[in-house]
DOGU-440430 format. One line per field, with one value per residue (C-alpha): residue number from 0; residue in three letters; x, y, z. Coordinates in nm, 4 decimals. Layout:
N
pos <- c(NUM_...) .
code <- c(ALA_...) .
east <- c(X_...) .
north <- c(Y_...) .
up <- c(Z_...) .
This chain:
477
pos <- c(0_1_2_3_4_5_6_7_8_9_10_11_12_13_14_15_16_17_18_19_20_21_22_23_24_25_26_27_28_29_30_31_32_33_34_35_36_37_38_39_40_41_42_43_44_45_46_47_48_49_50_51_52_53_54_55_56_57_58_59_60_61_62_63_64_65_66_67_68_69_70_71_72_73_74_75_76_77_78_79_80_81_82_83_84_85_86_87_88_89_90_91_92_93_94_95_96_97_98_99_100_101_102_103_104_105_106_107_108_109_110_111_112_113_114_115_116_117_118_119_120_121_122_123_124_125_126_127_128_129_130_131_132_133_134_135_136_137_138_139_140_141_142_143_144_145_146_147_148_149_150_151_152_153_154_155_156_157_158_159_160_161_162_163_164_165_166_167_168_169_170_171_172_173_174_175_176_177_178_179_180_181_182_183_184_185_186_187_188_189_190_191_192_193_194_195_196_197_198_199_200_201_202_203_204_205_206_207_208_209_210_211_212_213_214_215_216_217_218_219_220_221_222_223_224_225_226_227_228_229_230_231_232_233_234_235_236_237_238_239_240_241_242_243_244_245_246_247_248_249_250_251_252_253_254_255_256_257_258_259_260_261_262_263_264_265_266_267_268_269_270_271_272_273_274_275_276_277_278_279_280_281_282_283_284_285_286_287_288_289_290_291_292_293_294_295_296_297_298_299_300_301_302_303_304_305_306_307_308_309_310_311_312_313_314_315_316_317_318_319_320_321_322_323_324_325_326_327_328_329_330_331_332_333_334_335_336_337_338_339_340_341_342_343_344_345_346_347_348_349_350_351_352_353_354_355_356_357_358_359_360_361_362_363_364_365_366_367_368_369_370_371_372_373_374_375_376_377_378_379_380_381_382_383_384_385_386_387_388_389_390_391_392_393_394_395_396_397_398_399_400_401_402_403_404_405_406_407_408_409_410_411_412_413_414_415_416_417_418_419_420_421_422_423_424_425_426_427_428_429_430_431_432_433_434_435_436_437_438_439_440_441_442_443_444_445_446_447_448_449_450_451_452_453_454_455_456_457_458_459_460_461_462_463_464_465_466_467_468_469_470_471_472_473_474_475_476) .
code <- c(MET_ASP_PRO_GLU_MET_THR_GLU_ALA_VAL_GLY_THR_SER_LEU_HIS_THR_HIS_LEU_LEU_THR_VAL_GLY_GLY_PHE_VAL_LEU_ALA_VAL_PHE_ALA_ILE_ALA_ARG_LEU_VAL_SER_GLU_LYS_ARG_PRO_PRO_SER_ASN_THR_VAL_ALA_TRP_LEU_LEU_MET_ILE_ILE_LEU_ILE_PRO_TYR_VAL_GLY_VAL_PRO_LEU_PHE_LEU_LEU_PHE_GLY_GLY_ARG_LYS_LEU_LYS_ARG_LEU_ALA_LYS_ARG_LYS_ARG_PRO_VAL_ILE_PRO_ARG_LEU_PRO_GLY_VAL_PRO_GLU_VAL_SER_PRO_ALA_ILE_ALA_GLY_LEU_PRO_THR_ALA_HIS_THR_LEU_ALA_SER_THR_GLY_ALA_GLY_GLN_PRO_SER_GLY_GLY_ASN_THR_VAL_ARG_LEU_ILE_THR_THR_GLY_GLU_GLN_ALA_TYR_ALA_GLU_LEU_GLU_THR_LEU_ILE_LYS_ASP_ALA_GLN_ARG_SER_ILE_HIS_ILE_ALA_ALA_PHE_ILE_LEU_GLY_ARG_ASP_ASP_THR_GLY_ARG_ARG_LEU_VAL_ASN_LEU_LEU_ALA_LYS_ARG_ALA_ARG_ASP_GLY_VAL_LYS_VAL_ARG_LEU_GLN_LEU_ASP_GLY_LEU_GLY_CYS_LEU_PHE_SER_SER_ARG_SER_PHE_VAL_ASP_PRO_LEU_ARG_LYS_ALA_GLY_GLY_GLU_VAL_VAL_ARG_PHE_MET_PRO_VAL_ILE_PRO_LEU_SER_THR_ARG_ARG_SER_ALA_ASN_LEU_ARG_ASN_HIS_ARG_LYS_ILE_ALA_VAL_PHE_ASP_GLN_HIS_THR_ALA_ILE_VAL_GLY_GLY_HIS_ASN_LEU_ALA_ARG_GLU_TYR_MET_GLY_PRO_THR_VAL_LEU_LYS_LYS_ARG_TRP_ASN_ASP_PHE_GLY_ALA_ILE_ILE_THR_GLY_PRO_ALA_ALA_ALA_LEU_LEU_ASN_GLU_VAL_PHE_LEU_ALA_ASP_TRP_ALA_PHE_ALA_SER_ARG_GLN_SER_ILE_ASP_THR_LEU_HIS_ARG_GLU_LEU_ASP_PRO_SER_ALA_VAL_ARG_ILE_GLU_GLY_GLU_SER_ALA_VAL_GLN_VAL_VAL_ALA_SER_GLY_PRO_ASP_VAL_ALA_GLY_ASP_ALA_LEU_TYR_GLU_GLY_ILE_LEU_SER_MET_ILE_GLN_GLU_ALA_SER_GLN_SER_ILE_TRP_ILE_ILE_THR_PRO_TYR_PHE_ILE_PRO_ASP_GLU_VAL_LEU_LEU_ARG_SER_LEU_ILE_VAL_LYS_ALA_ARG_ALA_GLY_THR_ASP_VAL_THR_LEU_ILE_ILE_PRO_LEU_LYS_SER_ASN_HIS_PRO_ILE_THR_ASP_PHE_ALA_ARG_ARG_HIS_TYR_VAL_SER_GLN_LEU_ARG_LYS_ALA_GLY_ALA_ARG_VAL_MET_LEU_HIS_THR_GLY_LYS_MET_MET_HIS_SER_LYS_ALA_ILE_ILE_VAL_ASP_GLU_ARG_ILE_GLY_MET_LEU_GLY_SER_ALA_ASN_PHE_ASP_LEU_ARG_SER_LEU_PHE_VAL_ASN_PHE_GLU_ILE_GLY_VAL_PHE_LEU_TYR_SER_GLU_ALA_ASP_VAL_ARG_ALA_MET_ARG_VAL_TRP_ALA_GLY_GLU_LEU_LEU_ARG_GLU_CYS_ILE_GLU_ALA_LYS_PRO_GLU_ALA_HIS_ARG_ASN_ARG_LEU_LEU_GLY_ASN_ILE_ALA_GLU_ASP_LEU_SER_ARG_LEU_PHE_ALA_PRO_LEU_LEU) .
east <- c(6.0414_6.2433_6.2796_6.6778_6.6956_6.4793_6.7942_7.0469_6.9379_6.9002_7.2381_7.3673_7.2048_7.3212_7.6670_7.6356_7.4948_7.7720_8.0280_7.8692_7.8599_8.2069_8.3189_8.1474_8.2780_8.6432_8.6086_8.4766_8.7546_9.0607_8.8736_8.8899_9.2547_9.3765_9.1645_9.3393_9.6793_9.8709_10.2442_10.2991_10.4415_10.0846_9.8926_10.0283_10.0441_9.6562_9.5897_9.7987_9.5730_9.2549_9.3233_9.4608_9.2656_8.9794_8.7156_8.9767_9.1319_8.8253_8.6258_8.9496_9.0365_8.6639_8.6738_9.0978_9.1885_9.0664_9.3440_9.2132_8.8514_8.6474_8.3559_8.5433_8.7237_8.4348_8.2989_8.6537_8.8109_9.1074_9.4247_9.6180_9.7874_9.7922_9.6699_9.6951_9.9692_10.2319_10.5806_10.7743_11.1162_11.4383_11.4430_11.7141_11.5360_11.2133_11.4396_11.5589_11.4277_11.2778_11.1032_10.9758_10.8969_10.6370_10.5052_10.4524_10.2267_10.0169_10.1680_10.2143_10.5592_10.8022_10.6660_10.9397_10.8784_10.8907_11.0605_11.1338_11.1984_11.2825_11.1174_11.3257_11.1917_10.8593_10.8608_10.9247_10.6542_10.4105_10.5323_10.5102_10.1698_10.0756_10.1593_10.0661_9.7032_9.7252_9.8466_9.5938_9.3906_9.1377_9.1525_9.2772_9.2769_9.4435_9.4264_9.5259_9.5766_9.5842_9.4625_9.5412_9.3164_9.5851_9.7102_9.8440_9.5265_9.3113_9.5478_9.5047_9.0882_9.0750_9.2965_9.1336_8.7856_8.8808_9.0083_8.6821_8.5167_8.7305_8.5730_8.8711_8.7273_8.8686_8.8420_8.9481_8.9743_9.0137_9.0769_8.8294_9.0448_9.3414_9.1036_8.8354_8.8635_8.8891_8.6630_8.3110_8.3157_8.6440_8.6160_8.2779_8.4307_8.5486_8.2159_8.0274_8.2513_8.1310_8.4665_8.3927_8.5495_8.4897_8.5957_8.7509_8.6006_8.4580_8.5097_8.1938_7.9498_8.1173_7.9152_7.9894_8.1013_8.4084_8.6898_8.8460_9.1490_9.2171_9.3435_9.4305_9.7770_9.8477_9.8976_9.8991_9.8108_9.7194_9.7141_9.5346_9.6379_9.9953_10.1783_10.1698_10.2973_10.3884_10.5543_10.5463_10.3899_10.0318_9.8594_9.9591_10.1817_10.3926_10.4999_10.4799_10.4153_10.4622_10.7146_11.0454_10.9059_11.1814_10.9753_10.8693_10.9465_11.1674_11.0244_11.0292_10.8706_10.8666_10.7371_10.6357_10.5269_10.4480_10.2918_10.3376_10.1756_9.8539_9.9211_9.8830_9.5773_9.4302_9.4911_9.3485_9.0072_8.9988_8.9829_8.7514_8.5032_8.5094_8.4817_8.2103_8.0385_8.0719_8.1097_8.4795_8.3719_8.1856_8.5150_8.7148_8.5269_8.6759_9.0124_9.2216_9.4108_9.6523_9.7666_9.9710_10.2539_10.6446_10.8007_11.1437_11.3801_11.3081_11.1893_10.9285_10.6890_10.3690_10.2786_9.9797_9.9399_9.6781_9.3361_9.2409_9.5795_9.5331_9.8737_10.1279_10.3279_10.5231_10.6334_10.7706_10.9112_11.1348_11.1912_11.3403_11.5259_11.7057_11.8099_11.9120_12.1351_12.5446_12.6755_12.4594_12.1043_12.0193_11.6658_11.5227_11.2087_11.0567_10.8997_11.1456_10.9572_11.0198_10.8794_11.0998_11.1709_11.3003_11.5221_11.6508_11.7346_11.9177_12.1079_12.2266_12.3486_12.5190_12.7198_12.7987_12.9489_12.7105_12.6854_12.3330_12.2833_11.9657_11.8384_11.5819_11.4841_11.6930_11.3127_11.0087_10.6575_10.5197_10.7591_10.5820_10.7456_11.0368_11.0780_10.9595_11.2254_11.5191_11.5240_11.5570_11.8202_12.0342_12.0176_12.0873_12.4054_12.5241_12.5333_12.7257_12.5045_12.5164_12.1932_12.2047_11.9669_11.8927_11.8534_11.6585_11.3454_11.1297_11.2316_10.9162_11.0938_11.0676_11.2568_11.4898_11.7946_11.9917_12.3436_12.2734_12.0676_11.7561_11.4918_11.1568_10.9714_10.6186_10.3747_10.4715_10.6924_10.8984_10.6530_10.4036_10.0921_10.2416_10.3559_10.0133_9.7474_9.7206_9.6513_9.9581_10.1638_10.4899_10.7018_11.0368_11.3185_11.5195_11.6875_12.0797_12.0358_11.6964_11.8695_12.1761_11.9503_11.8580_12.1292_12.2811_11.9852_12.0590_12.3939_12.2922_12.0462_12.3118_12.5009_12.2507_12.3000_12.4531_12.5782_12.3738_12.6183_12.5404_12.2837_12.4205_12.3104_11.9767_11.9100_11.5437_11.3037_10.9764_11.2218_11.2520_10.9555_10.8275_11.0550_10.9750_10.6161_10.6597_10.8129_10.5863_10.2920_10.4800_10.2835_9.9809_10.1229) .
north <- c(10.6264_10.9616_11.1718_11.1824_10.8045_10.7843_11.0190_10.8179_10.5287_10.6392_10.8043_10.4614_10.2810_10.5265_10.4785_10.0954_10.1273_10.3194_10.1115_9.7946_9.9623_10.0683_9.7318_9.5955_9.8581_9.7879_9.3652_9.4427_9.7331_9.4507_9.1643_9.3869_9.5086_9.1163_9.0082_9.2681_9.1016_9.4668_9.4598_9.3868_9.7362_9.9126_9.6285_9.6816_10.0397_10.0448_9.7945_10.0056_10.3157_10.0932_9.9057_10.2353_10.5249_10.3176_10.6282_10.7910_10.5114_10.3019_10.6223_10.7097_10.3314_10.3164_10.6498_10.6138_10.2483_10.1017_9.9792_9.6776_9.7458_9.4627_9.6444_9.9129_9.6610_9.5065_9.8454_9.9670_9.7610_9.6614_9.8696_9.6468_9.9112_9.6519_9.7440_9.5385_9.6785_9.7553_9.7376_9.4654_9.4998_9.3071_8.9903_9.1540_9.4100_9.1892_8.9384_9.1767_9.0536_9.3674_9.3834_9.0193_9.0791_9.3766_9.2003_8.8852_9.1177_9.1971_9.5546_9.4465_9.3768_9.6524_9.8664_9.9888_10.2561_10.5505_10.8769_11.0543_11.3580_11.4597_11.7772_11.9362_12.2732_12.3785_12.6786_12.3620_12.2012_12.4667_12.5713_12.1992_12.1426_12.4736_12.4014_12.0060_12.2019_12.4420_12.2091_11.9362_11.8162_11.5609_11.5189_11.6048_11.3594_11.5623_11.3619_11.5604_11.5242_11.8873_12.1988_12.4788_12.8070_13.0485_13.2095_12.8963_12.6686_12.9703_13.0147_12.6228_12.5994_12.9133_12.7544_12.3744_12.5594_12.7227_12.4325_12.2942_12.5381_12.4602_12.1364_11.9300_11.6616_11.7825_11.5352_11.6671_11.4451_11.5708_11.3730_11.4295_11.5267_11.6815_11.9318_11.9646_12.3053_12.3644_12.0797_12.2878_12.6164_12.7170_12.4620_12.6003_12.7834_12.4309_12.2752_12.5608_12.5346_12.1590_12.0241_11.7499_11.7091_11.4607_11.4415_11.0939_10.9296_11.2701_11.2857_11.5426_11.3768_11.0768_10.7351_10.3965_10.2740_10.5294_10.5947_10.9204_10.7129_10.5949_10.8860_10.9409_11.0298_10.9491_11.2826_11.2157_11.3986_11.2564_11.4370_11.2675_10.9540_10.9615_11.2160_11.2072_11.3951_11.1784_11.2822_11.4683_11.7874_11.9147_12.1868_12.4424_12.7795_12.5819_12.3340_12.5163_12.8632_13.0549_13.2543_13.1818_13.1937_13.1839_12.9289_12.6805_12.3541_12.1230_11.8471_11.5757_11.4060_11.3198_11.3579_11.0496_10.9928_10.6674_10.3705_10.4049_10.7250_10.5123_10.2722_10.5684_10.6678_10.3670_10.3934_10.6945_10.5846_10.3211_10.5934_10.7754_10.5294_10.4523_10.8345_10.9262_10.5863_10.5997_10.2374_10.1980_10.0070_10.3767_10.5110_10.2654_10.3673_10.6863_10.5581_10.5815_10.2614_10.4992_10.6974_10.3820_10.4434_10.4180_10.7166_10.6248_10.3587_10.4105_10.1016_10.2176_10.0018_10.1707_10.0119_10.1395_10.0735_10.0940_9.9286_9.8672_9.6459_9.2932_9.2918_9.5622_9.5616_9.8991_9.7915_9.4891_9.6286_9.8719_9.5846_9.4437_9.7246_9.7434_9.3232_9.3469_9.6508_9.5674_9.9229_10.1805_10.2717_10.6376_10.7190_11.0401_11.1214_11.4007_11.1325_10.8452_10.5553_10.2466_9.8871_9.6579_9.4535_9.8206_9.9143_9.5903_9.5471_9.8941_9.8073_9.4618_9.6598_9.9329_9.6704_9.4965_9.8210_9.9009_10.2911_10.3609_10.7284_10.8660_11.2360_11.4076_11.7226_11.9225_11.9998_11.8600_12.0566_11.7973_11.7744_11.4824_11.2839_11.4677_11.3197_10.9743_10.9181_11.0002_10.6117_10.4677_10.7113_10.6487_10.2910_10.3161_10.5811_10.3247_10.0273_10.2697_10.4493_10.8321_11.0460_11.3459_11.6538_11.8737_12.2543_12.5635_12.4726_12.2047_11.9197_11.7182_11.4739_11.1566_10.8873_10.5867_10.5174_10.1717_10.0881_10.3536_10.0903_10.1425_10.4527_10.4729_10.7938_10.8807_10.9970_10.7517_10.8740_10.6191_10.5750_10.3500_10.5528_10.5702_10.2101_10.0376_10.2922_10.5444_10.5245_10.5642_10.6026_10.4895_10.4140_10.2385_10.3181_10.0849_10.2728_10.3628_10.7182_10.7854_10.6357_10.8684_11.1543_11.0911_11.0579_11.3698_11.5388_11.3483_11.4646_11.8167_11.7969_11.6673_11.9933_12.1663_11.8845_11.8828_11.5167_11.4234_11.3984_11.1686_11.3456_11.4444_11.2699_11.4688_11.5097_11.7116_11.4560_11.5982_11.5318_11.2114_11.1181_11.2822_11.1062_10.7770_10.8409_10.9384_10.6378_10.4127_10.5720_10.5938_10.3360_10.5233_10.8556) .
up <- c(13.7131_13.8307_13.5374_13.6381_13.6437_13.2977_13.1422_13.3203_13.1779_12.8432_12.8485_12.9623_12.6875_12.4160_12.5309_12.5297_12.1559_12.0281_12.2353_12.1057_11.7039_11.7663_11.8447_11.5345_11.3257_11.4602_11.3995_11.0409_10.9855_11.0697_10.8857_10.5591_10.6300_10.6985_10.3869_10.1214_10.2008_10.2181_10.2680_10.6422_10.7474_10.5967_10.8030_11.1052_11.1178_11.0483_11.3069_11.5816_11.4749_11.5043_11.8189_12.0195_11.8709_11.7349_11.7275_11.4896_11.3106_11.2534_11.0619_10.8902_10.7524_10.6327_10.4570_10.3385_10.3553_10.0689_9.8101_9.5331_9.5695_9.4039_9.3227_9.1326_8.9467_8.8477_8.6798_8.5513_8.2804_8.3751_8.2023_7.9815_7.7489_7.4029_7.0279_6.7724_6.5145_6.7900_6.6342_6.8565_6.9731_6.9670_7.1715_7.3553_7.4621_7.5019_7.7225_7.9680_8.3242_8.3765_8.0243_8.0932_8.4678_8.3474_8.0499_8.2962_8.5394_8.2640_8.1370_7.7947_7.5949_7.5219_7.2098_6.9337_6.6822_6.9488_6.9815_7.3106_7.4164_7.7741_7.9410_8.2023_8.3032_8.3883_8.0929_7.8501_7.9831_7.9068_7.5948_7.4648_7.5999_7.4516_7.1201_7.1012_7.2220_6.9061_6.6769_6.7709_6.4481_6.5845_6.9670_7.2993_7.5929_7.9175_8.2785_8.5471_8.9605_9.0266_8.7692_8.9612_9.0304_8.8790_8.5729_8.4289_8.5337_8.3622_8.0490_7.9680_7.9962_7.7971_7.5009_7.5379_7.4951_7.1957_7.0673_7.1465_6.9612_6.6672_6.6298_6.8020_7.0226_7.4252_7.6890_8.0490_8.2953_8.6675_8.9982_9.2550_9.5158_9.3644_9.1875_9.4398_9.3751_8.9945_8.8989_8.8479_8.7516_8.6784_8.4077_8.2892_7.9626_7.8584_7.8763_7.7579_7.4157_7.3990_7.5757_7.7676_8.1662_8.4336_8.7801_8.8880_9.1878_9.3352_9.7348_9.7443_9.7737_9.8980_9.8723_9.9584_9.6317_9.6021_9.8146_9.9098_9.9457_9.6100_9.3805_9.0240_8.9956_8.6748_8.4318_8.0780_7.7707_7.4211_7.1202_6.7933_6.9654_6.8412_7.0629_7.4381_7.7478_8.0606_8.3566_8.7048_8.5904_8.7323_8.5429_8.7883_8.8031_9.0692_8.7807_8.4880_8.2727_7.9973_8.1690_8.4397_8.8080_9.0735_9.2972_9.0438_9.1255_8.9624_8.7263_8.4880_8.1920_7.8321_7.5018_7.3483_6.9697_6.7529_6.9377_7.3087_7.2811_7.1352_7.4352_7.6768_7.5011_7.5813_7.9652_7.9175_7.7525_8.0365_8.2869_8.0978_8.0697_8.4096_8.5462_8.2695_8.2556_7.9126_7.6667_7.6169_7.3166_7.1829_7.2664_7.0926_6.7878_6.7709_6.7421_6.4020_6.3270_6.1019_6.4625_6.5142_6.3196_6.3660_6.4513_6.5588_6.7129_7.0847_7.2662_7.5240_7.7812_7.9570_8.2760_8.4782_8.8322_9.0767_9.2112_8.8294_8.7683_8.9194_9.0935_9.1640_8.8128_8.8605_9.2125_9.0720_8.7533_8.9844_9.2104_8.8957_8.7747_9.1173_9.1131_8.7693_8.8264_8.8122_8.8139_8.8945_9.0569_9.0544_9.2007_9.1693_9.4019_9.6440_9.8686_9.9765_10.2032_10.0333_10.1708_10.3452_10.0495_9.8189_10.1017_10.1771_9.7709_9.7453_10.0641_9.9688_9.6169_9.7715_10.0115_9.7115_9.5557_9.3244_9.2829_9.4913_9.4571_9.5852_9.4824_9.7355_9.7753_10.1163_10.2093_10.0640_10.0562_10.3320_10.6295_10.7564_10.4917_10.5609_10.9304_10.7764_10.5537_10.8016_10.8834_10.5158_10.4800_10.7698_10.6560_10.3113_10.4036_10.6739_10.3603_10.1433_9.9281_9.8460_9.9521_9.7732_9.8810_9.6410_9.7525_9.6501_9.4928_9.5146_9.3593_9.2037_9.0027_8.9533_8.7972_8.7975_8.5981_8.6043_8.4429_8.1410_8.0257_8.1970_8.2430_8.3966_8.4539_8.5188_8.8003_9.0514_9.3573_9.5502_9.8341_9.9458_9.8590_9.4697_9.4917_9.6140_9.6633_9.4126_9.0100_8.8845_8.5221_8.4786_8.1273_8.0994_7.8349_7.7256_7.4103_7.4928_7.3973_7.5798_7.8933_7.8412_7.7783_8.1443_8.3320_8.1412_8.3503_8.6458_8.6470_8.6066_8.8809_9.1124_9.0453_9.2693_9.5578_9.8520_10.0042_10.3083_10.6385_10.9329_11.1814_11.4869_11.8378_11.8502_12.2516_12.1675_12.3197_12.0708_11.7809_11.8334_11.9075_11.5615_11.3476_11.5395_11.4894_11.1271_11.0536_11.2455_11.0561_10.6991_10.5191_10.6039_10.4409) .
């Protein structure tokens, strides 16, 4: 046979095999997508990408499209934050629709006997973290999504190394993607001092049992099993530091002492056992029963959300908060990409006369999410909600306040990725004093905002296309 003809036949066969292989992978991807019972908007977005641009959509879905992975669920201990000896709350609190909804989805009952102090600045966040690290007597457990390779990150690593040398059990869990460049040699001082460092679901190397899409976005720090920090702060200079930084982001969190801190430690240990492959029973033998003690009068419900939770507890809890509201719903979030149910619930509440106030950044650090949010913001405004744009430095705070009776804070943004994909942590506050303090903080935040106005008619074709595409693929962000 002519060499050129042989080459042509080989090329044709190669192309045919690639086409068949691509078709098989596309069918597999679509079958897996449909079987996961995602929200319809998410399913449609992935279907469009897989069908219209299969050479891009199929590899991206196989790499980033996982949500509730059965194999992961079998390996990872389900996160159900419960411990014996946790004080019960009053029937009035336990009977609240939101508290009952969360307990029914497996989050556990609210715990009494806690104290809650809010963290409202990056300087305060760093000072509190540093003090608690220095004062810890037995153990320091920290889970971080981002550890910055900067002066803040370096200072914290060195301080943790010092405490490890002092004989304190130091465990540092870093997300495999968020800490991609700071989980190796950067934390060697801590390892050399006897501290333990693990990467949660590393993306390099990527194996079939992992998904680059499933990130541990939880930010938890627990000291001696009875004091915890939770919120949105990452361990980097943009979020916290010992001195004032003009461009430091506006973030929010809380220090919790009491039984709820021990429950947050349970979430950390479940994640640590999975990432380190240590036995959860061995880790539990280190626990001190006396750490679960009454510290105050605050009622707190700890809620974990993600691939390691059977349902969507955090999502259902937020939905219950909105439906339970009779006077006001204040939502503070850096990214606002709700699903249709959440959006419609907020619209109905706004039309019914409830004070629905949304506080978002004027410009976030992700322009594509700013494009994607325009549709949802416009729909809310038309229904009578108040949309406030935070000016100046980036606002990274995450909180929901309902009727000054229920407050929620933690690591989750008000978007589909946080509510349906990431490993997240939330705490629901039911004590009047705590929720009032959250409302005071939100009121101060409001002073730095301007109200969103109706957007003028835009004739810019590219701008309209960018907005429409961003909204179409918003479920993938």
